[in-house]
C-alpha positions as CSV (number, residue, x, y, z in Angstrom):
1,M,258.4,78.6,107.5
2,N,261.7,80.3,108.1
3,L,260.1,83.8,106.9
4,A,257.0,83.1,109.6
5,L,259.5,82.2,112.1
6,E,261.6,85.6,111.6
7,R,258.5,87.6,111.2
8,V,257.3,86.2,114.6
9,C,260.4,86.4,116.4
10,Q,261.4,90.0,115.5
11,T,258.1,91.3,117.1
12,V,258.6,89.9,120.3
13,I,260.6,90.9,123.3
14,G,263.1,88.3,123.9
15,G,262.2,86.7,120.3
16,E,265.8,85.8,119.8
17,A,265.9,83.4,122.9
18,H,266.1,79.8,122.0
19,S,263.2,78.6,124.1
20,V,261.0,81.2,122.5
21,R,262.1,80.3,118.9
22,K,261.6,76.5,119.4
23,R,258.2,77.1,120.7
24,V,257.2,79.0,117.8
25,A,258.8,76.9,115.3
26,R,257.3,73.9,116.8
27,R,253.7,75.5,116.2
28,I,254.6,76.5,112.9
29,I,255.7,73.0,111.9
30,K,252.3,71.8,113.4
31,C,250.5,74.2,111.4
32,A,252.2,73.1,108.2
33,R,251.6,69.6,108.9
34,S,248.0,70.0,109.0
35,G,248.0,71.6,105.6
36,K,248.0,75.4,106.4
37,T,251.1,76.3,104.4
38,T,250.7,80.1,103.5
39,V,252.9,82.6,105.2
40,E,249.9,84.2,106.8
41,E,248.6,81.1,108.1
42,L,252.2,80.1,109.5
43,T,252.6,83.4,110.8
44,N,249.4,83.5,112.6
45,A,250.2,80.0,114.3
46,G,253.7,81.4,115.6
47,E,251.9,84.4,116.9
48,R,249.4,82.3,118.9
49,A,252.4,80.2,120.3
50,V,253.9,83.6,121.7
51,M,250.6,84.4,123.2
52,R,250.2,81.1,124.9
53,F,254.0,81.3,126.1
54,T,253.4,84.9,127.4
55,R,250.2,83.8,129.0
56,S,251.9,80.9,130.7
57,Q,254.5,83.0,131.9
58,R,252.3,85.8,133.4
59,T,250.3,82.9,135.4
60,S,253.9,81.6,136.7
61,L,255.0,84.9,137.8
62,S,251.7,85.8,139.3
63,G,251.7,82.5,141.3
64,D,255.3,82.9,142.3
65,A,254.3,86.4,143.6
66,G,251.6,84.8,145.7
67,R,253.8,82.3,147.4
68,L,256.2,85.2,148.0
69,A,253.6,87.4,149.5
70,S,252.7,84.7,152.1
């Protein structure tokens, strides 16, 4: 699990941030508890967490931009 966490966080800008690592780690743990325990499966789960996090950040920022423009 540590290897998957490090692999994912090394590829992400800001991957050293506690909030990012925490989100990725939670997704990796959830994946492992479901029985998917290979490094590839855990890494994929972590990458999906990053994509969700990034998508939610973009949505939040675009909402802020709309409010600022009004």
